[in-house]
PDB file of the backbone (N, CA, C, O) and the ligand in Angstrom, with CONECT records:
HET     CA  A 101       1
ATOM      1  N   UNK A   1       5.302  70.985  10.509  1.00  0.00           N
ATOM      2  CA  UNK A   1       5.283  69.594  10.961  1.00  0.00           C
ATOM      3  C   UNK A   1       6.715  69.041  11.053  1.00  0.00           C
ATOM      4  O   UNK A   1       7.495  69.182  10.111  1.00  0.00           O
ATOM      5  N   UNK A   2       7.057  68.418  12.180  1.00  0.00           N
ATOM      6  CA  UNK A   2       8.413  67.906  12.330  1.00  0.00           C
ATOM      7  C   UNK A   2       8.534  66.538  11.658  1.00  0.00           C
ATOM      8  O   UNK A   2       7.529  65.899  11.348  1.00  0.00           O
ATOM      9  N   UNK A   3       9.767  66.100  11.439  1.00  0.00           N
ATOM     10  CA  UNK A   3       9.985  64.780  10.836  1.00  0.00           C
ATOM     11  C   UNK A   3       9.411  63.686  11.726  1.00  0.00           C
ATOM     12  O   UNK A   3       8.879  62.689  11.238  1.00  0.00           O
ATOM     13  N   UNK A   4       9.526  63.883  13.045  1.00  0.00           N
ATOM     14  CA  UNK A   4       8.991  62.908  13.984  1.00  0.00           C
ATOM     15  C   UNK A   4       7.475  62.768  13.827  1.00  0.00           C
ATOM     16  O   UNK A   4       6.931  61.664  13.814  1.00  0.00           O
ATOM     17  N   UNK A   5       6.816  63.912  13.711  1.00  0.00           N
ATOM     18  CA  UNK A   5       5.340  63.899  13.539  1.00  0.00           C
ATOM     19  C   UNK A   5       4.943  63.207  12.237  1.00  0.00           C
ATOM     20  O   UNK A   5       3.972  62.453  12.196  1.00  0.00           O
ATOM     21  N   UNK A   6       5.702  63.471  11.180  1.00  0.00           N
ATOM     22  CA  UNK A   6       5.442  62.816   9.893  1.00  0.00           C
ATOM     23  C   UNK A   6       5.600  61.306  10.065  1.00  0.00           C
ATOM     24  O   UNK A   6       4.758  60.522   9.626  1.00  0.00           O
ATOM     25  N   UNK A   7       6.701  60.918  10.715  1.00  0.00           N
ATOM     26  CA  UNK A   7       7.027  59.514  10.924  1.00  0.00           C
ATOM     27  C   UNK A   7       5.914  58.789  11.692  1.00  0.00           C
ATOM     28  O   UNK A   7       5.624  57.622  11.429  1.00  0.00           O
ATOM     29  N   UNK A   8       5.303  59.495  12.637  1.00  0.00           N
ATOM     30  CA  UNK A   8       4.254  58.894  13.457  1.00  0.00           C
ATOM     31  C   UNK A   8       2.888  58.926  12.767  1.00  0.00           C
ATOM     32  O   UNK A   8       1.905  58.420  13.308  1.00  0.00           O
ATOM     33  N   UNK A   9       2.830  59.516  11.586  1.00  0.00           N
ATOM     34  CA  UNK A   9       1.573  59.656  10.859  1.00  0.00           C
ATOM     35  C   UNK A   9       1.633  58.750   9.615  1.00  0.00           C
ATOM     36  O   UNK A   9       2.142  59.141   8.564  1.00  0.00           O
ATOM     37  N   UNK A  10       1.104  57.544   9.769  1.00  0.00           N
ATOM     38  CA  UNK A  10       1.217  56.549   8.696  1.00  0.00           C
ATOM     39  C   UNK A  10       0.618  57.044   7.380  1.00  0.00           C
ATOM     40  O   UNK A  10       1.164  56.797   6.305  1.00  0.00           O
ATOM     41  N   UNK A  11      -0.517  57.747   7.481  1.00  0.00           N
ATOM     42  CA  UNK A  11      -1.152  58.279   6.280  1.00  0.00           C
ATOM     43  C   UNK A  11      -0.206  59.177   5.511  1.00  0.00           C
ATOM     44  O   UNK A  11      -0.091  59.105   4.287  1.00  0.00           O
ATOM     45  N   UNK A  12       0.472  60.031   6.276  1.00  0.00           N
ATOM     46  CA  UNK A  12       1.408  61.000   5.688  1.00  0.00           C
ATOM     47  C   UNK A  12       2.599  60.277   5.040  1.00  0.00           C
ATOM     48  O   UNK A  12       3.027  60.616   3.937  1.00  0.00           O
ATOM     49  N   UNK A  13       3.110  59.288   5.747  1.00  0.00           N
ATOM     50  CA  UNK A  13       4.256  58.523   5.224  1.00  0.00           C
ATOM     51  C   UNK A  13       3.868  57.838   3.924  1.00  0.00           C
ATOM     52  O   UNK A  13       4.635  57.828   2.961  1.00  0.00           O
ATOM     53  N   UNK A  14       2.666  57.263   3.906  1.00  0.00           N
ATOM     54  CA  UNK A  14       2.190  56.575   2.701  1.00  0.00           C
ATOM     55  C   UNK A  14       2.064  57.556   1.535  1.00  0.00           C
ATOM     56  O   UNK A  14       2.394  57.236   0.393  1.00  0.00           O
ATOM     57  N   UNK A  15       1.581  58.748   1.849  1.00  0.00           N
ATOM     58  CA  UNK A  15       1.380  59.768   0.822  1.00  0.00           C
ATOM     59  C   UNK A  15       2.721  60.221   0.228  1.00  0.00           C
ATOM     60  O   UNK A  15       2.872  60.338  -0.988  1.00  0.00           O
ATOM     61  N   UNK A  16       3.680  60.471   1.113  1.00  0.00           N
ATOM     62  CA  UNK A  16       5.022  60.870   0.661  1.00  0.00           C
ATOM     63  C   UNK A  16       5.618  59.756  -0.212  1.00  0.00           C
ATOM     64  O   UNK A  16       6.190  60.012  -1.271  1.00  0.00           O
ATOM     65  N   UNK A  17       5.465  58.505   0.268  1.00  0.00           N
ATOM     66  CA  UNK A  17       5.985  57.365  -0.474  1.00  0.00           C
ATOM     67  C   UNK A  17       5.388  57.317  -1.878  1.00  0.00           C
ATOM     68  O   UNK A  17       6.107  57.135  -2.861  1.00  0.00           O
ATOM     69  N   UNK A  18       4.071  57.481  -1.963  1.00  0.00           N
ATOM     70  CA  UNK A  18       3.369  57.387  -3.243  1.00  0.00           C
ATOM     71  C   UNK A  18       3.854  58.463  -4.215  1.00  0.00           C
ATOM     72  O   UNK A  18       4.159  58.177  -5.373  1.00  0.00           O
ATOM     73  N   UNK A  19       3.919  59.697  -3.728  1.00  0.00           N
ATOM     74  CA  UNK A  19       4.335  60.817  -4.583  1.00  0.00           C
ATOM     75  C   UNK A  19       5.766  60.589  -5.096  1.00  0.00           C
ATOM     76  O   UNK A  19       6.036  60.722  -6.290  1.00  0.00           O
ATOM     77  N   UNK A  20       6.670  60.245  -4.180  1.00  0.00           N
ATOM     78  CA  UNK A  20       8.074  60.038  -4.564  1.00  0.00           C
ATOM     79  C   UNK A  20       8.189  58.836  -5.508  1.00  0.00           C
ATOM     80  O   UNK A  20       8.898  58.883  -6.513  1.00  0.00           O
ATOM     81  N   UNK A  21       7.486  57.777  -5.168  1.00  0.00           N
ATOM     82  CA  UNK A  21       7.568  56.554  -5.967  1.00  0.00           C
ATOM     83  C   UNK A  21       7.076  56.792  -7.399  1.00  0.00           C
ATOM     84  O   UNK A  21       7.719  56.382  -8.366  1.00  0.00           O
ATOM     85  N   UNK A  22       5.937  57.455  -7.513  1.00  0.00           N
ATOM     86  CA  UNK A  22       5.374  57.718  -8.849  1.00  0.00           C
ATOM     87  C   UNK A  22       6.284  58.614  -9.673  1.00  0.00           C
ATOM     88  O   UNK A  22       6.384  58.459 -10.890  1.00  0.00           O
ATOM     89  N   UNK A  23       6.953  59.562  -8.999  1.00  0.00           N
ATOM     90  CA  UNK A  23       7.865  60.455  -9.713  1.00  0.00           C
ATOM     91  C   UNK A  23       9.079  59.688 -10.231  1.00  0.00           C
ATOM     92  O   UNK A  23       9.634  60.016 -11.280  1.00  0.00           O
ATOM     93  N   UNK A  24       9.484  58.660  -9.481  1.00  0.00           N
ATOM     94  CA  UNK A  24      10.710  57.928  -9.833  1.00  0.00           C
ATOM     95  C   UNK A  24      10.431  56.780 -10.812  1.00  0.00           C
ATOM     96  O   UNK A  24      11.310  56.366 -11.568  1.00  0.00           O
ATOM     97  N   UNK A  25       9.195  56.278 -10.783  1.00  0.00           N
ATOM     98  CA  UNK A  25       8.814  55.148 -11.643  1.00  0.00           C
ATOM     99  C   UNK A  25       8.481  55.703 -13.045  1.00  0.00           C
ATOM    100  O   UNK A  25       7.323  55.930 -13.392  1.00  0.00           O
ATOM    101  N   UNK A  26       9.541  55.905 -13.817  1.00  0.00           N
ATOM    102  CA  UNK A  26       9.396  56.634 -15.076  1.00  0.00           C
ATOM    103  C   UNK A  26       8.530  55.934 -16.108  1.00  0.00           C
ATOM    104  O   UNK A  26       7.841  56.591 -16.888  1.00  0.00           O
ATOM    105  N   UNK A  27       8.558  54.591 -16.122  1.00  0.00           N
ATOM    106  CA  UNK A  27       7.747  53.875 -17.131  1.00  0.00           C
ATOM    107  C   UNK A  27       6.404  53.415 -16.557  1.00  0.00           C
ATOM    108  O   UNK A  27       5.685  52.637 -17.183  1.00  0.00           O
ATOM    109  N   UNK A  28       6.070  53.917 -15.335  1.00  0.00           N
ATOM    110  CA  UNK A  28       4.781  53.602 -14.711  1.00  0.00           C
ATOM    111  C   UNK A  28       4.519  52.091 -14.620  1.00  0.00           C
ATOM    112  O   UNK A  28       3.385  51.645 -14.794  1.00  0.00           O
ATOM    113  N   UNK A  29       5.558  51.316 -14.351  1.00  0.00           N
ATOM    114  CA  UNK A  29       5.394  49.872 -14.269  1.00  0.00           C
ATOM    115  C   UNK A  29       4.894  49.447 -12.880  1.00  0.00           C
ATOM    116  O   UNK A  29       4.500  48.297 -12.682  1.00  0.00           O
ATOM    117  N   UNK A  30       4.913  50.378 -11.927  1.00  0.00           N
ATOM    118  CA  UNK A  30       4.519  50.027 -10.561  1.00  0.00           C
ATOM    119  C   UNK A  30       5.695  49.500  -9.736  1.00  0.00           C
ATOM    120  O   UNK A  30       5.538  49.140  -8.570  1.00  0.00           O
ATOM    121  N   UNK A  31       6.869  49.462 -10.360  1.00  0.00           N
ATOM    122  CA  UNK A  31       8.085  49.041  -9.660  1.00  0.00           C
ATOM    123  C   UNK A  31       9.233  49.953 -10.064  1.00  0.00           C
ATOM    124  O   UNK A  31       9.229  50.534 -11.149  1.00  0.00           O
ATOM    125  N   UNK A  32      10.214  50.070  -9.179  1.00  0.00           N
ATOM    126  CA  UNK A  32      11.460  50.728  -9.563  1.00  0.00           C
ATOM    127  C   UNK A  32      12.436  49.634  -9.983  1.00  0.00           C
ATOM    128  O   UNK A  32      12.899  48.848  -9.157  1.00  0.00           O
ATOM    129  N   UNK A  33      12.739  49.596 -11.272  1.00  0.00           N
ATOM    130  CA  UNK A  33      13.667  48.592 -11.786  1.00  0.00           C
ATOM    131  C   UNK A  33      15.097  49.118 -11.636  1.00  0.00           C
ATOM    132  O   UNK A  33      15.333  50.285 -11.322  1.00  0.00           O
ATOM    133  N   UNK A  34      16.034  48.206 -11.873  1.00  0.00           N
ATOM    134  CA  UNK A  34      17.452  48.538 -11.747  1.00  0.00           C
ATOM    135  C   UNK A  34      17.815  49.781 -12.564  1.00  0.00           C
ATOM    136  O   UNK A  34      18.516  50.664 -12.070  1.00  0.00           O
ATOM    137  N   UNK A  35      17.340  49.852 -13.810  1.00  0.00           N
ATOM    138  CA  UNK A  35      17.732  50.989 -14.660  1.00  0.00           C
ATOM    139  C   UNK A  35      17.180  52.306 -14.105  1.00  0.00           C
ATOM    140  O   UNK A  35      17.820  53.350 -14.237  1.00  0.00           O
ATOM    141  N   UNK A  36      15.999  52.263 -13.487  1.00  0.00           N
ATOM    142  CA  UNK A  36      15.451  53.483 -12.870  1.00  0.00           C
ATOM    143  C   UNK A  36      16.252  53.873 -11.635  1.00  0.00           C
ATOM    144  O   UNK A  36      16.510  55.054 -11.404  1.00  0.00           O
ATOM    145  N   UNK A  37      16.645  52.873 -10.840  1.00  0.00           N
ATOM    146  CA  UNK A  37      17.459  53.160  -9.656  1.00  0.00           C
ATOM    147  C   UNK A  37      18.801  53.758 -10.064  1.00  0.00           C
ATOM    148  O   UNK A  37      19.302  54.678  -9.418  1.00  0.00           O
ATOM    149  N   UNK A  38      19.376  53.228 -11.138  1.00  0.00           N
ATOM    150  CA  UNK A  38      20.647  53.748 -11.613  1.00  0.00           C
ATOM    151  C   UNK A  38      20.510  55.216 -11.983  1.00  0.00           C
ATOM    152  O   UNK A  38      21.347  56.034 -11.604  1.00  0.00           O
ATOM    153  N   UNK A  39      19.452  55.556 -12.726  1.00  0.00           N
ATOM    154  CA  UNK A  39      19.317  56.953 -13.149  1.00  0.00           C
ATOM    155  C   UNK A  39      19.022  57.864 -11.940  1.00  0.00           C
ATOM    156  O   UNK A  39      19.481  59.006 -11.905  1.00  0.00           O
ATOM    157  N   UNK A  40      18.248  57.359 -10.937  1.00  0.00           N
ATOM    158  CA  UNK A  40      17.979  58.145  -9.722  1.00  0.00           C
ATOM    159  C   UNK A  40      19.288  58.430  -8.985  1.00  0.00           C
ATOM    160  O   UNK A  40      19.580  59.571  -8.628  1.00  0.00           O
ATOM    161  N   UNK A  41      20.079  57.356  -8.762  1.00  0.00           N
ATOM    162  CA  UNK A  41      21.302  57.507  -7.979  1.00  0.00           C
ATOM    163  C   UNK A  41      22.359  58.322  -8.722  1.00  0.00           C
ATOM    164  O   UNK A  41      23.113  59.074  -8.104  1.00  0.00           O
ATOM    165  N   UNK A  42      22.415  58.174 -10.038  1.00  0.00           N
ATOM    166  CA  UNK A  42      23.338  58.989 -10.811  1.00  0.00           C
ATOM    167  C   UNK A  42      22.963  60.459 -10.725  1.00  0.00           C
ATOM    168  O   UNK A  42      23.827  61.325 -10.587  1.00  0.00           O
ATOM    169  N   UNK A  43      21.667  60.731 -10.806  1.00  0.00           N
ATOM    170  CA  UNK A  43      21.194  62.119 -10.667  1.00  0.00           C
ATOM    171  C   UNK A  43      21.578  62.686  -9.307  1.00  0.00           C
ATOM    172  O   UNK A  43      22.084  63.804  -9.210  1.00  0.00           O
ATOM    173  N   UNK A  44      21.331  61.893  -8.244  1.00  0.00           N
ATOM    174  CA  UNK A  44      21.690  62.327  -6.880  1.00  0.00           C
ATOM    175  C   UNK A  44      23.182  62.619  -6.810  1.00  0.00           C
ATOM    176  O   UNK A  44      23.599  63.659  -6.302  1.00  0.00           O
ATOM    177  N   UNK A  45      23.993  61.672  -7.334  1.00  0.00           N
ATOM    178  CA  UNK A  45      25.443  61.824  -7.266  1.00  0.00           C
ATOM    179  C   UNK A  45      25.875  63.086  -7.993  1.00  0.00           C
ATOM    180  O   UNK A  45      26.724  63.827  -7.498  1.00  0.00           O
ATOM    181  N   UNK A  46      25.297  63.338  -9.169  1.00  0.00           N
ATOM    182  CA  UNK A  46      25.649  64.530  -9.949  1.00  0.00           C
ATOM    183  C   UNK A  46      25.270  65.785  -9.191  1.00  0.00           C
ATOM    184  O   UNK A  46      26.039  66.744  -9.142  1.00  0.00           O
ATOM    185  N   UNK A  47      24.076  65.780  -8.596  1.00  0.00           N
ATOM    186  CA  UNK A  47      23.598  66.949  -7.852  1.00  0.00           C
ATOM    187  C   UNK A  47      24.530  67.245  -6.673  1.00  0.00           C
ATOM    188  O   UNK A  47      24.872  68.395  -6.400  1.00  0.00           O
ATOM    189  N   UNK A  48      24.932  66.159  -5.977  1.00  0.00           N
ATOM    190  CA  UNK A  48      25.799  66.318  -4.805  1.00  0.00           C
ATOM    191  C   UNK A  48      27.270  66.442  -5.192  1.00  0.00           C
ATOM    192  O   UNK A  48      28.139  66.617  -4.338  1.00  0.00           O
ATOM    193  N   UNK A  49      27.533  66.348  -6.505  1.00  0.00           N
ATOM    194  CA  UNK A  49      28.913  66.411  -7.024  1.00  0.00           C
ATOM    195  C   UNK A  49      29.806  65.354  -6.375  1.00  0.00           C
ATOM    196  O   UNK A  49      30.945  65.629  -5.997  1.00  0.00           O
ATOM    197  N   UNK A  50      29.263  64.138  -6.255  1.00  0.00           N
ATOM    198  CA  UNK A  50      30.075  63.009  -5.795  1.00  0.00           C
ATOM    199  C   UNK A  50      30.143  61.982  -6.918  1.00  0.00           C
ATOM    200  O   UNK A  50      29.430  62.090  -7.915  1.00  0.00           O
ATOM    201  N   UNK A  51      31.004  60.990  -6.747  1.00  0.00           N
ATOM    202  CA  UNK A  51      31.179  59.989  -7.786  1.00  0.00           C
ATOM    203  C   UNK A  51      29.916  59.141  -7.942  1.00  0.00           C
ATOM    204  O   UNK A  51      29.261  58.806  -6.955  1.00  0.00           O
ATOM    205  N   UNK A  52      29.582  58.797  -9.182  1.00  0.00           N
ATOM    206  CA  UNK A  52      28.437  57.922  -9.420  1.00  0.00           C
ATOM    207  C   UNK A  52      28.725  56.524  -8.877  1.00  0.00           C
ATOM    208  O   UNK A  52      29.865  56.061  -8.925  1.00  0.00           O
ATOM    209  N   UNK A  53      27.682  55.844  -8.354  1.00  0.00           N
ATOM    210  CA  UNK A  53      27.907  54.498  -7.813  1.00  0.00           C
ATOM    211  C   UNK A  53      28.370  53.530  -8.905  1.00  0.00           C
ATOM    212  O   UNK A  53      27.918  53.609 -10.048  1.00  0.00           O
ATOM    213  N   UNK A  54      29.271  52.620  -8.542  1.00  0.00           N
ATOM    214  CA  UNK A  54      29.731  51.604  -9.473  1.00  0.00           C
ATOM    215  C   UNK A  54      28.653  50.539  -9.621  1.00  0.00           C
ATOM    216  O   UNK A  54      27.673  50.526  -8.876  1.00  0.00           O
ATOM    217  N   UNK A  55      28.840  49.662 -10.569  1.00  0.00           N
ATOM    218  CA  UNK A  55      27.877  48.597 -10.807  1.00  0.00           C
ATOM    219  C   UNK A  55      27.754  47.702  -9.564  1.00  0.00           C
ATOM    220  O   UNK A  55      26.661  47.249  -9.222  1.00  0.00           O
ATOM    221  N   UNK A  56      28.890  47.454  -8.892  1.00  0.00           N
ATOM    222  CA  UNK A  56      28.877  46.623  -7.673  1.00  0.00           C
ATOM    223  C   UNK A  56      28.092  47.321  -6.568  1.00  0.00           C
ATOM    224  O   UNK A  56      27.317  46.688  -5.850  1.00  0.00           O
ATOM    225  N   UNK A  57      28.299  48.634  -6.439  1.00  0.00           N
ATOM    226  CA  UNK A  57      27.570  49.392  -5.428  1.00  0.00           C
ATOM    227  C   UNK A  57      26.070  49.390  -5.715  1.00  0.00           C
ATOM    228  O   UNK A  57      25.253  49.317  -4.797  1.00  0.00           O
ATOM    229  N   UNK A  58      25.721  49.471  -6.994  1.00  0.00           N
ATOM    230  CA  UNK A  58      24.317  49.415  -7.384  1.00  0.00           C
ATOM    231  C   UNK A  58      23.705  48.080  -6.962  1.00  0.00           C
ATOM    232  O   UNK A  58      22.581  48.032  -6.463  1.00  0.00           O
ATOM    233  N   UNK A  59      24.460  46.992  -7.169  1.00  0.00           N
ATOM    234  CA  UNK A  59      23.977  45.667  -6.764  1.00  0.00           C
ATOM    235  C   UNK A  59      23.678  45.645  -5.258  1.00  0.00           C
ATOM    236  O   UNK A  59      22.654  45.123  -4.818  1.00  0.00           O
ATOM    237  N   UNK A  60      24.609  46.230  -4.479  1.00  0.00           N
ATOM    238  CA  UNK A  60      24.457  46.282  -3.030  1.00  0.00           C
ATOM    239  C   UNK A  60      23.193  47.057  -2.625  1.00  0.00           C
ATOM    240  O   UNK A  60      22.419  46.617  -1.775  1.00  0.00           O
ATOM    241  N   UNK A  61      23.010  48.223  -3.261  1.00  0.00           N
ATOM    242  CA  UNK A  61      21.878  49.074  -2.938  1.00  0.00           C
ATOM    243  C   UNK A  61      20.570  48.373  -3.286  1.00  0.00           C
ATOM    244  O   UNK A  61      19.611  48.391  -2.515  1.00  0.00           O
ATOM    245  N   UNK A  62      20.554  47.756  -4.467  1.00  0.00           N
ATOM    246  CA  UNK A  62      19.332  47.064  -4.885  1.00  0.00           C
ATOM    247  C   UNK A  62      19.011  45.903  -3.944  1.00  0.00           C
ATOM    248  O   UNK A  62      17.857  45.682  -3.577  1.00  0.00           O
ATOM    249  N   UNK A  63      20.064  45.162  -3.559  1.00  0.00           N
ATOM    250  CA  UNK A  63      19.877  44.035  -2.654  1.00  0.00           C
ATOM    251  C   UNK A  63      19.283  44.499  -1.326  1.00  0.00           C
ATOM    252  O   UNK A  63      18.413  43.850  -0.745  1.00  0.00           O
ATOM    253  N   UNK A  64      19.785  45.643  -0.870  1.00  0.00           N
ATOM    254  CA  UNK A  64      19.338  46.230   0.387  1.00  0.00           C
ATOM    255  C   UNK A  64      17.835  46.585   0.331  1.00  0.00           C
ATOM    256  O   UNK A  64      17.093  46.342   1.282  1.00  0.00           O
ATOM    257  N   UNK A  65      17.412  47.158  -0.795  1.00  0.00           N
ATOM    258  CA  UNK A  65      16.026  47.643  -0.923  1.00  0.00           C
ATOM    259  C   UNK A  65      15.051  46.526  -1.299  1.00  0.00           C
ATOM    260  O   UNK A  65      13.885  46.552  -0.906  1.00  0.00           O
ATOM    261  N   UNK A  66      15.529  45.564  -2.048  1.00  0.00           N
ATOM    262  CA  UNK A  66      14.677  44.544  -2.651  1.00  0.00           C
ATOM    263  C   UNK A  66      14.485  43.388  -1.676  1.00  0.00           C
ATOM    264  O   UNK A  66      15.201  42.388  -1.734  1.00  0.00           O
ATOM    265  N   UNK A  67      13.506  43.536  -0.776  1.00  0.00           N
ATOM    266  CA  UNK A  67      13.359  42.555   0.318  1.00  0.00           C
ATOM    267  C   UNK A  67      12.974  41.163  -0.163  1.00  0.00           C
ATOM    268  O   UNK A  67      13.420  40.167   0.407  1.00  0.00           O
ATOM    269  N   UNK A  68      12.154  41.082  -1.199  1.00  0.00           N
ATOM    270  CA  UNK A  68      11.742  39.749  -1.662  1.00  0.00           C
ATOM    271  C   UNK A  68      12.588  39.256  -2.853  1.00  0.00           C
ATOM    272  O   UNK A  68      12.262  38.257  -3.493  1.00  0.00           O
ATOM    273  N   UNK A  69      13.672  39.978  -3.125  1.00  0.00           N
ATOM    274  CA  UNK A  69      14.643  39.559  -4.141  1.00  0.00           C
ATOM    275  C   UNK A  69      14.049  39.262  -5.520  1.00  0.00           C
ATOM    276  O   UNK A  69      14.429  38.285  -6.166  1.00  0.00           O
ATOM    277  N   UNK A  70      13.117  40.106  -5.968  1.00  0.00           N
ATOM    278  CA  UNK A  70      12.573  39.893  -7.318  1.00  0.00           C
ATOM    279  C   UNK A  70      13.263  40.815  -8.328  1.00  0.00           C
ATOM    280  O   UNK A  70      12.860  40.888  -9.488  1.00  0.00           O
ATOM    281  N   UNK A  71      14.311  41.520  -7.872  1.00  0.00           N
ATOM    282  CA  UNK A  71      15.110  42.309  -8.789  1.00  0.00           C
ATOM    283  C   UNK A  71      14.571  43.711  -9.038  1.00  0.00           C
ATOM    284  O   UNK A  71      15.136  44.459  -9.836  1.00  0.00           O
ATOM    285  N   UNK A  72      13.484  44.076  -8.362  1.00  0.00           N
ATOM    286  CA  UNK A  72      12.929  45.420  -8.503  1.00  0.00           C
ATOM    287  C   UNK A  72      12.350  45.871  -7.162  1.00  0.00           C
ATOM    288  O   UNK A  72      12.118  45.051  -6.274  1.00  0.00           O
ATOM    289  N   UNK A  73      12.120  47.166  -7.021  1.00  0.00           N
ATOM    290  CA  UNK A  73      11.675  47.708  -5.736  1.00  0.00           C
ATOM    291  C   UNK A  73      10.188  48.067  -5.828  1.00  0.00           C
ATOM    292  O   UNK A  73       9.788  48.862  -6.679  1.00  0.00           O
ATOM    293  N   UNK A  74       9.372  47.472  -4.944  1.00  0.00           N
ATOM    294  CA  UNK A  74       7.939  47.750  -4.917  1.00  0.00           C
ATOM    295  C   UNK A  74       7.687  48.982  -4.044  1.00  0.00           C
ATOM    296  O   UNK A  74       8.586  49.469  -3.359  1.00  0.00           O
ATOM    297  N   UNK A  75       6.447  49.475  -4.084  1.00  0.00           N
ATOM    298  CA  UNK A  75       6.106  50.649  -3.269  1.00  0.00           C
ATOM    299  C   UNK A  75       6.275  50.354  -1.783  1.00  0.00           C
ATOM    300  O   UNK A  75       6.709  51.223  -1.028  1.00  0.00           O
ATOM    301  N   UNK A  76       5.938  49.140  -1.355  1.00  0.00           N
ATOM    302  CA  UNK A  76       6.110  48.770   0.063  1.00  0.00           C
ATOM    303  C   UNK A  76       7.583  48.766   0.462  1.00  0.00           C
ATOM    304  O   UNK A  76       7.953  49.244   1.534  1.00  0.00           O
ATOM    305  N   UNK A  77       8.417  48.215  -0.425  1.00  0.00           N
ATOM    306  CA  UNK A  77       9.847  48.185  -0.142  1.00  0.00           C
ATOM    307  C   UNK A  77      10.404  49.605  -0.110  1.00  0.00           C
ATOM    308  O   UNK A  77      11.274  49.936   0.696  1.00  0.00           O
ATOM    309  N   UNK A  78       9.877  50.430  -1.010  1.00  0.00           N
ATOM    310  CA  UNK A  78      10.323  51.838  -1.074  1.00  0.00           C
ATOM    311  C   UNK A  78       9.912  52.592   0.189  1.00  0.00           C
ATOM    312  O   UNK A  78      10.636  53.467   0.665  1.00  0.00           O
ATOM    313  N   UNK A  79       8.743  52.244   0.725  1.00  0.00           N
ATOM    314  CA  UNK A  79       8.263  52.893   1.957  1.00  0.00           C
ATOM    315  C   UNK A  79       9.232  52.639   3.123  1.00  0.00           C
ATOM    316  O   UNK A  79       9.443  53.510   3.967  1.00  0.00           O
ATOM    317  N   UNK A  80       9.809  51.447   3.155  1.00  0.00           N
ATOM    318  CA  UNK A  80      10.793  51.144   4.212  1.00  0.00           C
ATOM    319  C   UNK A  80      11.980  52.097   4.125  1.00  0.00           C
ATOM    320  O   UNK A  80      12.535  52.508   5.144  1.00  0.00           O
ATOM    321  N   UNK A  81      12.369  52.446   2.884  1.00  0.00           N
ATOM    322  CA  UNK A  81      13.482  53.374   2.697  1.00  0.00           C
ATOM    323  C   UNK A  81      13.067  54.784   3.165  1.00  0.00           C
ATOM    324  O   UNK A  81      13.829  55.461   3.856  1.00  0.00           O
ATOM    325  N   UNK A  82      11.874  55.210   2.787  1.00  0.00           N
ATOM    326  CA  UNK A  82      11.378  56.540   3.202  1.00  0.00           C
ATOM    327  C   UNK A  82      11.375  56.640   4.711  1.00  0.00           C
ATOM    328  O   UNK A  82      11.795  57.648   5.278  1.00  0.00           O
ATOM    329  N   UNK A  83      10.889  55.565   5.375  1.00  0.00           N
ATOM    330  CA  UNK A  83      10.826  55.559   6.849  1.00  0.00           C
ATOM    331  C   UNK A  83      12.227  55.649   7.458  1.00  0.00           C
ATOM    332  O   UNK A  83      12.443  56.308   8.475  1.00  0.00           O
ATOM    333  N   UNK A  84      13.170  54.967   6.806  1.00  0.00           N
ATOM    334  CA  UNK A  84      14.545  55.004   7.272  1.00  0.00           C
ATOM    335  C   UNK A  84      15.083  56.446   7.198  1.00  0.00           C
ATOM    336  O   UNK A  84      15.695  56.950   8.140  1.00  0.00           O
ATOM    337  N   UNK A  85      14.833  57.086   6.048  1.00  0.00           N
ATOM    338  CA  UNK A  85      15.312  58.463   5.864  1.00  0.00           C
ATOM    339  C   UNK A  85      14.638  59.389   6.884  1.00  0.00           C
ATOM    340  O   UNK A  85      15.300  60.237   7.483  1.00  0.00           O
ATOM    341  N   UNK A  86      13.336  59.231   7.082  1.00  0.00           N
ATOM    342  CA  UNK A  86      12.605  60.092   8.036  1.00  0.00           C
ATOM    343  C   UNK A  86      13.151  59.917   9.457  1.00  0.00           C
ATOM    344  O   UNK A  86      13.271  60.886  10.207  1.00  0.00           O
ATOM    345  N   UNK A  87      13.481  58.672   9.816  1.00  0.00           N
ATOM    346  CA  UNK A  87      14.042  58.414  11.151  1.00  0.00           C
ATOM    347  C   UNK A  87      15.377  59.118  11.330  1.00  0.00           C
ATOM    348  O   UNK A  87      15.670  59.671  12.390  1.00  0.00           O
ATOM    349  N   UNK A  88      16.185  59.089  10.267  1.00  0.00           N
ATOM    350  CA  UNK A  88      17.481  59.794  10.330  1.00  0.00           C
ATOM    351  C   UNK A  88      17.253  61.295  10.457  1.00  0.00           C
ATOM    352  O   UNK A  88      17.896  61.964  11.265  1.00  0.00           O
ATOM    353  N   UNK A  89      16.314  61.826   9.635  1.00  0.00           N
ATOM    354  CA  UNK A  89      16.031  63.252   9.665  1.00  0.00           C
ATOM    355  C   UNK A  89      15.493  63.678  11.041  1.00  0.00           C
ATOM    356  O   UNK A  89      15.851  64.739  11.554  1.00  0.00           O
ATOM    357  N   UNK A  90      14.629  62.837  11.631  1.00  0.00           N
ATOM    358  CA  UNK A  90      14.064  63.139  12.942  1.00  0.00           C
ATOM    359  C   UNK A  90      15.166  63.196  14.008  1.00  0.00           C
ATOM    360  O   UNK A  90      15.163  64.063  14.882  1.00  0.00           O
ATOM    361  N   UNK A  91      16.085  62.269  13.915  1.00  0.00           N
ATOM    362  CA  UNK A  91      17.199  62.233  14.843  1.00  0.00           C
ATOM    363  C   UNK A  91      18.053  63.505  14.742  1.00  0.00           C
ATOM    364  O   UNK A  91      18.444  64.093  15.750  1.00  0.00           O
ATOM    365  N   UNK A  92      18.325  63.903  13.516  1.00  0.00           N
ATOM    366  CA  UNK A  92      19.129  65.113  13.285  1.00  0.00           C
ATOM    367  C   UNK A  92      18.382  66.334  13.836  1.00  0.00           C
ATOM    368  O   UNK A  92      18.961  67.200  14.492  1.00  0.00           O
ATOM    369  N   UNK A  93      17.091  66.369  13.548  1.00  0.00           N
ATOM    370  CA  UNK A  93      16.231  67.486  13.962  1.00  0.00           C
ATOM    371  C   UNK A  93      16.179  67.623  15.493  1.00  0.00           C
ATOM    372  O   UNK A  93      16.096  68.728  16.028  1.00  0.00           O
ATOM    373  N   UNK A  94      16.231  66.463  16.187  1.00  0.00           N
ATOM    374  CA  UNK A  94      16.065  66.481  17.641  1.00  0.00           C
ATOM    375  C   UNK A  94      17.385  66.691  18.396  1.00  0.00           C
ATOM    376  O   UNK A  94      17.405  66.736  19.626  1.00  0.00           O
ATOM    377  N   UNK A  95      18.458  66.815  17.664  1.00  0.00           N
ATOM    378  CA  UNK A  95      19.774  66.998  18.305  1.00  0.00           C
ATOM    379  C   UNK A  95      19.910  68.364  18.937  1.00  0.00           C
ATOM    380  O   UNK A  95      20.951  68.677  19.515  1.00  0.00           O
TER     381      UNK A  95
HETATM  382 CA    CA A 101       9.388  51.128 -13.334  1.00  0.00          CA2+
END
């Protein structure tokens, strides 16, 4: 299945979102809080061997994801991020 096909399949996108979200929501609160985002991004940075995001960068990232500004990321807000990533992947794939 191509990234484009996944992107056009809402059921699939929702499923991917749910699996990823549940894996990242360590305290099962139903939201990704700032401390969870920090540990996710630090893990990513370590894996990619790049510098960990600064506190200011974390604020920027959270602001970007947190559409209703309640200080945490809901599953719906997280789905917007997944869709963004899939669109980028589809573009790369179709080059
Ligand atoms: Ca949480």
